[in-house]
N, C-alpha and C positions, 0 to 999 in steps of 0.2 A: 613509639608507633609499635604496632602487634604486629610480630614474626608468625608468619606460618610454614607449618611443615609441606613443603611441596618436592613435586616430582624434580628427580635429575635431568636436567638437561645440558648439552653442552655449551647450547647459545640460544640465543630472544628466539622467537619463532617470529617468522617474517609474514606480514601480512600485506597483500594490496589492496588499495580503494580506488576502484577505476571509475571516474566520474564523467558523466555524461553532459552535456550543456543542459541547464536547468533542474541538475539533480536535486534532490532533498535536504539541504541542510540540517534538518532535523534528523533523518535515516545517519548522514555523516557523524553528526556528533555523537549520536546514539551509539554506533559501531564503536567509535574511536574514544571515546570518555570512558567505557569500561576497561580498555586495553590501558589507558593512562593510570587509571588506579589502581590497578591491578599489580603494575612496577611500583607504585608510591608505597601501598600497602605491604607488599613484600619486601622493598627494601632492593630490589634488585630489579635489570631488566629483563623483563620476563617477556615482552613484546616490543617489536619495532612495525613500523608501519610507513608505508609510503603513498602519497597521493598523486595518482596516474591520470591522464588524459589521451586520447589518439594521438596528439600532436603537440602534448605540451603546452606550455605558458597557459593564461589568466581562463580560468573558466567561471561562469556565472552562475549561480544558484539560481530556484525557483523565485526565490525571495531577493534576488539580487546582490548578495554577497559574492562578491570575486574570489577566487581560490588560486591559487599557482599550485602547478602540476608538472611532473616531468613525464615526456611523452613515454608512452608504451614501449619505442623501440630502443628505450634507455634504461628501461625497467630494471631496476637490481636485481636479484638471485629472490625468490619468493618460497614459502611455504603454502602459501593458501592466499585466493583473491575473491573478493566482492565487487559487482558490479552494483554501481549507487546512480538511482536513475528519480525521477517522476514524471514532469509535464513533457508534452508533444512526443510521448514515447512513439504514437504510432508510426510517426515520419522516419524515425530514427532506423537505419538500417545500415550502419557502416561497417563496410567489407573488412577493413585492415583491422577494427577491431573483432571481428569475426575471427580471420584467419588468428590472430594474436591468442585468444583463448579456445579456439580448436586445438593449436600446438600446445598451450598450457594442459590442456584435457587428455591430450596424446601421452603427455609425462605422467598422467597419472595424479597431478596436481587436484587437491580439492577446492572446487570452486561453488562460488555464492551470489546471492543477489538480493537487493535490499529494494524494496517497492515496487516500482515498473519496471526495475533491472531485469526481472525475470523476462519480461521480453526479449531482450537480448542474449540471455541464453537459448533459451528456444529458438529463435530465429537462427542462431550459429548452430542449430541440430545437437543442443548439449541435454537436452531435458527429455529424449525420448526412451520411452519407459519409465520415467521418473515420476513420481508424487511431486507437485510442487504448490507455491502459493504467493500471492502477491496484495497487494492493496487491495481492501474490498472494491473499491470504485474502480477497477480494472478488471475484475474479474471476469463478468460476463465478455468484456470485451476480450481477453485473452482465451476465452473456452469459444468463441467463435472463430477466432483464428487458427486456435490449435484443437481440435476437437478431439484431436488422438492423445493429448497431453490431460492426464490426470489433475485437475486443479482444486484445492480445497481453501475455505475461508479459515485456516488455522493461523493463529499467529505465524510461526515458522514449521518449518517441514526441514527434515535432515532425510535423504534417501541418499545411501550409498557416499559418495564424494561428493554431494550437492547438496548444498544447501540456501531453501531462500525464505524470504521473509517480506510480512506487510510493510516494513518501513516504519517510519514514525518511530515511537518509543518503543515496539515489538524487537527494534534492535538492538536493543538495552540486553532484551530477554535472551537473544539470539548469543550474543555474545557471553553473557553470563553462564550460557550452558558451555561456551567452548572453554571458558575460564576453566568451571567446574571438571571438565575431561581435560584438560589441561595439565592442569595442577591439582584442584582442592575446592568442594563443596564450600568449605569454610572461605575460603577466599572468595569465592563466589556472593557470597553471604554479605561479606564484609565488604567487598565492593559494591553490591545492590544499595549497602544502607550509606555509602557515599552522596547516593543520587536519590534518598530520602524515598527508594524504590521499595516497600516495606515487604513486598515477596515476591519470589521471582515467579513468573507468570510459566505454566508447562504450554507446550508448543501445539496443544489439542485445543487452547482457550478461541473464544471466537476475539474479532477484531473490532464489532462495532460494539457502542456503549447501548445497555440494556433498553429498550424502548420506554419501560418505565421510567428511568431517569431522562431521555431524552425529552418526553413529553410530560414530564412530573405528574402522571398518574400510576396510580394501584389498583386498580381494577382489570385481573387478568384477562377478563372478556376483551375489552377495549382493546389492550396491548397484542390480544390476539389478531383482531380484526384489521389493526394498523400492518402488523406483519405482513396477513392477507394482502392488502392494499401494497407495501412495499415490494412484494415477491412476484407481482404481478402488474407491470408496468405496460408491456407493451400487447398482452391478449389480456384486456382487462375480465376482473369477475363481477359479475352483476350485484349489485348491492343486496339484494336479497338473498344473493347467494353468500354473503361474506359474513352476512346475519346468520344465516343455517350454520355456517362453518364454526361459528363462535357460541351456537346453541343459544342463541338469541332471536327474538322476535322483530320484525323491522322496526315495529313500534319501540322496541326497548332499543334497538341500536340508534335510531334515532333522539330518542330522549337522552341514552347518555351523551352523545354526540354535541348535543345542544348544551348539555350540562357541563361539559369539558372544554368544548370547543368553540361554542357559539355559532357552530354552522351546520348543515346536514353533511353527512356520511360524502354523498357525492360530490359537495364541492370539496371536502379535507384530502378526496381521492384525486381529484383533478389537482389541486394545489400540490399534492406530493408528487404527479407526473410533471407539471411545471416545475419544482424544483430540483426535479433531475434533469429536464431540458436545461436549464437555465446551469447547472454545473456542466453539463458536456459542450454548451456554446462557450463557456469560459475556456473549459482546460484540454479541448481538443479540435482538430481541422474536420471532422466528420461532417459531411454534408448537413445542413440545416433538413433538406427533405426526409433524408437517415434519421435525424435527431426525432424528429416528428414520429416517424413510425415507430422507433423504437421505445418511444415515450406514450403509445397508444393513441396516435392522432391518425387521422386518416390521409392530411395530406400536410404539406407546408403552410398552406392557408389557414388551414385548421387550427395547427398550433400558432400561428402568428396571432389569429382572433383571440384566443383564448389568452396568448402572452401577454398582449396589450392590455388586457381588460385587468389583469393581476399587475404587472410590474408598470404598466404606463408607456411601454416603448417597445418596439418590435424585436423579434429574435436575432436579426441582422445587425440593429442599432447593438444589441447586448452584446454580438460578438466584436463590433468595431471598435466598442468600450472596453472589450477587455485587450484586444491586440494593441490600444492606444497605451493601455496602461503596462505592458508587457514590454513596451519598444523601450 
């Protein structure tokens, strides 16, 4: 096993991972596994970590895996703490956790959040005057709830003693950055290789896969047109304006769309909006009428008609089916 030149420390760094119900197992693994690997590669216990929750006991992840936790009332001494969340975040306002985090903040402890855990830090009043990030699907919701907090689409953000992260595999990059800062870049690089993580991504990199890869296209004009549609769901851009923004005529745009997707650009744009509506129906408790407006429909009935045409059932049925799956 390779030995590393490490910075001298009297004891391991103690990390708390505070789990909320329906937390992301991917984010938890991406945060904890680099710490385990750093210990193994160094031949020393560089990090210790504790799994915590509001009241302790078993907490279920969004994928149904149960994890045993200790109560925040029994939390051991910590050096830093990360809030790990995922689904149903709009309903979560745990006052006990807010008070716990506020006490840690007063002590000067570095605090962080993975995925939608950023909502918890913000609701606890701990991101005022800070830049932050979270999972791309929730950025718009966060910006609406916290218009005075600067939110980015970066993989992770460090602002003072606050660390926020998009979650998923981005938590690997955040932890690698911490390992590098705590010990050495070489240890961070060797840790990354343990997970076939071929490069340590910088915080400024964007979260989503490039449109070219998602849709298997190579025409930059088509990619630009799709980006325009995806960025304008609530307030629709007329298709002729989409073409103009991409330096295409309407005839060229329609020809390219039939060539690549076998449909009109209008139909494609509608499908993009319906796909976003389906995601919100499955992953949020937002009212159907509100989702309709968010996705560019004038009413819930307007959304319902288009939804049935594409998916064969109503938005209400979609939500009930999703609710039954999660039970």
